[in-house]
C-alpha positions as CSV (number, residue, x, y, z in Angstrom):
1,M,-50.9,115.2,177.7
2,T,-47.3,115.6,179.6
3,T,-47.8,115.8,183.3
4,S,-45.2,116.9,185.9
5,A,-44.6,113.9,188.2
6,K,-41.8,112.8,190.4
7,S,-40.9,109.4,191.6
8,V,-41.2,108.5,195.3
9,K,-37.8,107.7,196.7
10,A,-37.5,105.4,199.9
11,V,-35.5,107.1,202.5
12,K,-33.9,105.5,205.6
13,A,-35.3,106.2,209.2
14,P,-33.4,108.8,211.2
15,A,-30.4,107.4,213.0
16,A,-30.5,109.6,216.0
17,P,-31.4,107.6,219.2
18,T,-33.7,110.4,220.3
19,A,-35.8,110.0,217.1
20,Q,-36.1,106.2,217.3
21,S,-39.2,106.0,219.6
22,A,-41.2,108.6,217.5
23,D,-40.1,106.7,214.2
24,T,-41.0,103.3,215.7
25,K,-44.6,104.5,216.2
26,A,-44.9,105.8,212.6
27,S,-42.7,103.4,210.8
28,L,-45.5,101.3,209.4
29,L,-47.1,104.5,207.9
30,L,-44.7,107.1,207.1
31,R,-41.0,108.0,207.3
32,K,-39.7,111.7,206.8
33,A,-36.3,112.8,205.6
34,E,-34.8,115.9,204.2
35,G,-36.5,116.8,201.0
36,G,-39.5,114.5,201.2
37,Y,-41.6,111.7,202.5
38,A,-41.8,108.0,201.9
39,F,-44.8,105.8,202.6
40,P,-43.9,102.1,203.1
41,A,-47.2,101.1,204.1
42,L,-48.7,101.8,200.8
43,D,-46.9,99.0,199.0
44,S,-48.6,96.4,200.8
45,V,-51.9,98.4,200.9
46,A,-51.7,98.6,197.1
47,N,-50.9,94.9,196.6
48,Q,-54.0,93.9,198.7
49,F,-56.2,96.4,197.0
50,A,-55.1,95.0,193.6
51,R,-56.3,91.6,194.6
52,S,-59.6,93.0,196.0
53,L,-60.3,94.9,192.9
54,R,-59.6,91.6,190.9
55,D,-62.1,89.8,193.0
56,L,-64.6,92.6,192.8
57,V,-64.6,92.8,188.9
58,R,-64.6,89.0,188.6
59,A,-67.8,88.9,190.7
60,L,-69.5,91.4,188.6
61,G,-69.3,88.9,185.6
62,A,-65.7,89.0,184.3
63,P,-64.1,85.7,185.8
64,A,-60.9,85.9,183.7
65,I,-59.7,89.4,184.6
66,Q,-56.4,90.2,186.3
67,V,-55.4,93.5,188.0
68,E,-51.8,94.5,187.5
69,R,-50.4,97.2,190.1
70,A,-48.5,99.8,188.2
71,G,-45.9,102.1,189.7
72,A,-46.8,105.0,192.1
73,E,-46.1,108.6,191.3
74,Q,-46.6,112.2,192.7
75,M,-48.4,114.8,190.8
76,S,-50.8,117.8,191.3
77,F,-54.5,117.2,191.5
78,A,-55.0,119.3,188.4
79,D,-52.6,117.0,186.4
80,W,-54.2,113.9,187.9
81,S,-57.7,114.9,187.0
82,A,-56.9,116.0,183.4
83,S,-55.1,112.7,182.8
84,A,-57.8,110.6,184.1
85,A,-60.6,112.4,182.0
86,P,-63.2,111.4,180.9
87,A,-63.6,109.5,184.1
88,I,-66.0,108.7,186.9
89,F,-64.5,110.1,190.3
90,W,-65.3,108.8,193.8
91,R,-64.3,110.8,196.9
92,Y,-64.4,109.1,200.3
93,H,-64.3,110.8,203.9
94,A,-61.6,108.6,205.5
95,P,-60.6,109.4,209.1
96,P,-58.0,109.4,210.6
97,L,-56.7,110.8,207.3
98,K,-56.9,114.7,207.4
99,G,-58.4,114.7,204.0
100,P,-60.1,112.6,201.4
101,V,-59.3,109.5,199.4
102,L,-59.9,109.6,195.7
103,L,-60.6,107.0,193.2
104,A,-61.1,107.4,189.5
105,A,-61.9,105.1,186.6
106,A,-62.3,105.7,182.8
107,R,-65.9,106.4,182.0
108,P,-65.8,103.5,179.3
109,L,-65.0,101.0,181.9
110,I,-68.1,101.8,183.9
111,L,-70.3,101.5,180.8
112,Q,-68.7,98.1,180.0
113,L,-69.3,96.9,183.6
114,V,-72.9,97.9,183.5
115,D,-73.4,96.0,180.3
116,I,-71.7,92.8,181.8
117,F,-73.7,93.2,185.0
118,Y,-76.9,93.2,183.1
119,G,-76.1,90.2,181.1
120,G,-74.0,91.5,178.1
121,K,-70.5,90.9,177.1
122,G,-68.9,94.2,177.8
123,A,-69.6,95.9,174.6
124,L,-69.0,99.6,174.5
125,A,-71.8,101.7,173.3
126,A,-71.4,105.0,171.8
127,E,-69.2,107.5,174.0
128,R,-71.5,110.1,175.8
129,E,-71.0,112.6,178.4
130,E,-74.2,111.8,180.6
131,L,-74.8,108.6,182.5
132,T,-78.2,106.9,182.7
133,D,-79.9,106.5,186.0
134,A,-79.1,102.8,186.1
135,E,-75.3,103.7,185.3
136,E,-75.4,106.3,188.0
137,R,-76.7,103.7,190.5
138,F,-74.1,101.2,189.4
139,A,-71.3,103.7,189.8
140,A,-72.5,104.5,193.4
141,R,-72.7,100.8,194.1
142,L,-69.2,100.2,192.7
143,G,-67.7,103.0,194.7
144,R,-69.3,101.7,198.0
145,D,-67.8,98.2,197.3
146,M,-64.4,99.6,196.3
147,G,-64.5,101.6,199.6
148,L,-65.0,98.4,201.7
149,Q,-62.1,96.8,199.7
150,L,-59.9,99.8,200.3
151,A,-60.7,99.6,204.1
152,A,-59.7,96.0,204.3
153,A,-56.4,96.7,202.4
154,W,-55.5,99.2,205.2
155,R,-56.8,97.2,208.1
156,D,-53.5,95.9,209.2
157,K,-51.9,99.4,209.0
158,L,-54.6,101.7,210.2
159,A,-58.1,101.6,211.3
160,M,-59.6,103.5,208.3
161,E,-63.2,103.2,207.2
162,P,-63.6,105.2,204.0
163,E,-67.1,106.6,203.5
164,L,-68.3,107.5,200.0
165,D,-69.4,111.1,199.9
166,C,-69.3,112.0,196.2
167,V,-69.6,110.3,192.9
168,T,-69.2,112.6,189.9
169,T,-67.9,112.9,186.3
170,D,-66.7,116.5,187.0
171,P,-63.4,116.7,189.0
172,A,-64.4,120.3,189.8
173,K,-67.0,119.0,192.2
174,L,-64.2,117.3,194.2
175,A,-64.1,120.6,196.4
176,A,-62.0,119.1,199.2
177,V,-58.9,119.2,196.9
178,R,-57.3,122.2,195.2
179,A,-55.8,122.3,191.8
180,D,-52.2,122.6,193.2
181,D,-52.5,120.1,195.9
182,E,-49.9,117.1,195.5
183,L,-51.3,113.7,195.3
184,F,-49.7,110.3,195.8
185,V,-51.1,108.2,192.9
186,Q,-51.3,104.4,192.6
187,R,-52.6,102.8,189.3
188,F,-54.2,99.5,188.8
189,I,-54.5,98.2,185.3
190,L,-56.9,95.5,184.3
191,R,-55.7,92.7,182.1
192,G,-58.0,90.6,179.9
193,A,-60.9,91.0,177.5
194,P,-63.0,93.2,177.4
195,F,-61.2,95.5,179.8
196,E,-57.6,95.2,178.6
197,G,-55.7,98.2,179.6
198,R,-58.5,100.0,181.4
199,T,-57.2,101.6,184.6
200,I,-58.5,102.3,188.1
201,V,-56.5,105.0,190.1
202,C,-56.3,105.6,193.7
203,A,-55.0,109.0,195.0
204,Y,-54.1,110.3,198.5
205,P,-53.3,114.0,199.1
206,L,-49.9,114.2,200.5
207,A,-51.0,116.4,203.2
208,S,-53.4,113.6,204.4
209,L,-50.6,111.0,204.4
210,R,-48.3,113.2,206.3
211,G,-51.0,113.8,208.9
212,I,-51.0,110.1,210.0
213,A,-47.6,110.1,211.4
214,G,-49.0,110.2,214.8
215,A,-51.7,107.8,214.3
216,E,-51.8,104.5,216.1
217,A,-51.0,101.5,213.7
218,V,-53.3,98.6,214.1
219,L,-51.5,95.4,215.6
220,E,-51.0,92.5,213.2
221,T,-52.5,90.0,215.4
222,Q,-55.9,92.0,215.3
223,A,-55.6,92.2,211.5
224,A,-55.0,88.3,211.4
225,N,-58.5,87.9,212.9
226,D,-60.3,90.2,210.4
227,S,-61.5,89.2,207.0
228,D,-62.5,90.7,203.8
229,P,-65.8,92.6,204.5
230,L,-67.6,91.5,201.4
231,W,-66.8,87.8,201.9
232,S,-67.9,88.2,205.6
233,G,-71.1,89.9,204.6
234,A,-71.9,87.3,201.9
235,L,-71.0,84.5,204.4
236,N,-73.3,86.0,207.1
237,K,-76.2,86.3,204.6
238,A,-75.8,82.7,203.6
239,L,-75.6,81.4,207.0
240,R,-78.8,83.3,207.9
241,D,-80.7,81.4,205.1
242,V,-79.7,78.1,206.5
243,R,-82.8,76.0,207.5
244,L,-82.2,73.9,210.7
245,P,-84.5,71.2,212.1
246,V,-86.3,72.2,215.4
247,R,-87.7,69.4,217.3
248,S,-89.4,68.9,220.8
249,V,-90.4,65.5,222.4
250,L,-93.8,66.0,224.0
251,A,-94.0,62.4,225.7
252,R,-91.9,59.2,226.0
253,P,-94.4,56.5,227.1
254,E,-92.9,53.1,228.2
255,I,-95.0,49.8,228.0
256,S,-93.9,46.2,228.7
257,L,-92.9,43.9,225.8
258,V,-96.1,41.8,226.6
259,K,-98.4,44.9,226.0
260,L,-96.5,45.9,223.0
261,L,-97.0,42.6,221.3
262,A,-100.7,42.6,222.3
263,L,-101.6,46.0,220.7
264,A,-104.3,46.1,218.1
265,V,-105.8,48.8,216.0
266,G,-107.9,50.8,218.2
267,D,-106.1,50.4,221.4
268,I,-105.0,53.5,223.3
269,I,-101.6,54.2,224.9
270,P,-102.0,56.6,227.7
271,L,-99.6,59.7,227.7
272,T,-98.5,61.9,230.5
273,M,-97.9,65.3,229.2
274,P,-94.9,67.1,231.2
275,R,-95.2,70.7,232.1
276,H,-91.9,71.4,230.4
277,V,-90.5,69.9,227.2
278,P,-87.1,70.1,225.7
279,V,-86.5,71.8,222.3
280,T,-83.6,70.7,220.1
281,V,-82.0,72.3,217.1
282,A,-80.0,70.0,214.7
283,G,-79.9,67.4,217.4
284,R,-78.4,69.8,220.1
285,S,-80.3,70.9,223.2
286,F,-81.3,74.7,222.6
287,A,-84.1,75.4,225.1
288,V,-86.8,74.4,227.4
289,G,-90.4,75.4,226.8
290,S,-94.0,74.8,227.8
291,I,-96.8,73.4,225.8
292,G,-99.6,75.7,224.7
293,E,-101.6,77.1,221.8
294,A,-101.2,79.9,219.4
295,N,-103.6,81.0,216.7
296,G,-105.4,77.7,216.9
297,N,-102.3,75.6,216.6
298,A,-100.3,73.6,219.1
299,A,-97.2,75.7,220.1
300,I,-94.3,75.7,222.5
301,M,-93.4,78.8,224.4
302,I,-89.7,79.2,225.1
303,E,-89.0,79.7,228.8
304,H,-85.4,79.0,229.1
305,I,-82.5,78.9,226.5
306,E,-79.7,76.6,227.4
307,K,-76.1,77.8,227.8
308,G,-73.2,76.2,225.8
309,P,-70.1,74.9,227.3
310,N,-68.5,78.3,227.2
311,H,-71.8,79.9,228.9
312,E,-72.6,81.5,225.6
């Protein structure tokens, strides 16, 4: 099918001194010139998103997959949705954009990913229009994961948190976009068996991108401290499951060497039980507690938690 598309041409920022301050604020996001717009931020966003998609597909069970970023183009929503079909479409509410972010993937790709996820080799079953319940759940989960990756790709440009609000095989249900709306389209091509040549497409309505000219860009120093949300979530979950040794010393009796050498079976060493005892975690002082009983077992009630060197 032939689509009407025009390439995006980079343009220079206005040279007039009176426009420099406004252009500086928006330079990471958008530049305007006579006859059109350029979106310099989207190049680095696409590079990061391509890496994130590669890692996501690999984590689903295809460790050898690469993702190649193809060229960007502009086209109408009607042309884009027709060229993507048959596809799964994901729509995200993504403020501060004044419109949605759209993702699309060929429906056979979803069927192959489901097969791999459940232990198969990515074999493609007979083509069908309807998805099973398991495939619909997988498509929704994949959409949420891609939304997190998209947010991470934008993080050093704009504080955008895409929220998935629609998953459908029918582009007519993407009601937030009209047929003649112009989209800025980025394509990501999967390389390697069994997905060779499959494509995931990200589309931004041009009106939404033009609307972020006045948005505040996120400082790079802040972005440097941020990490991939999926990686951070997995790390936090793993850390929460780590088991640490918790110990408390109830008594430290002292006796002379003479008495120690004279001890025999049946002898008794008297203990003086303190009111408060220390509690350590992995060898480090953690808290102070008092000795008692809970549910028929000896127990320690935490009365005070120690502060660290930074009072944390």
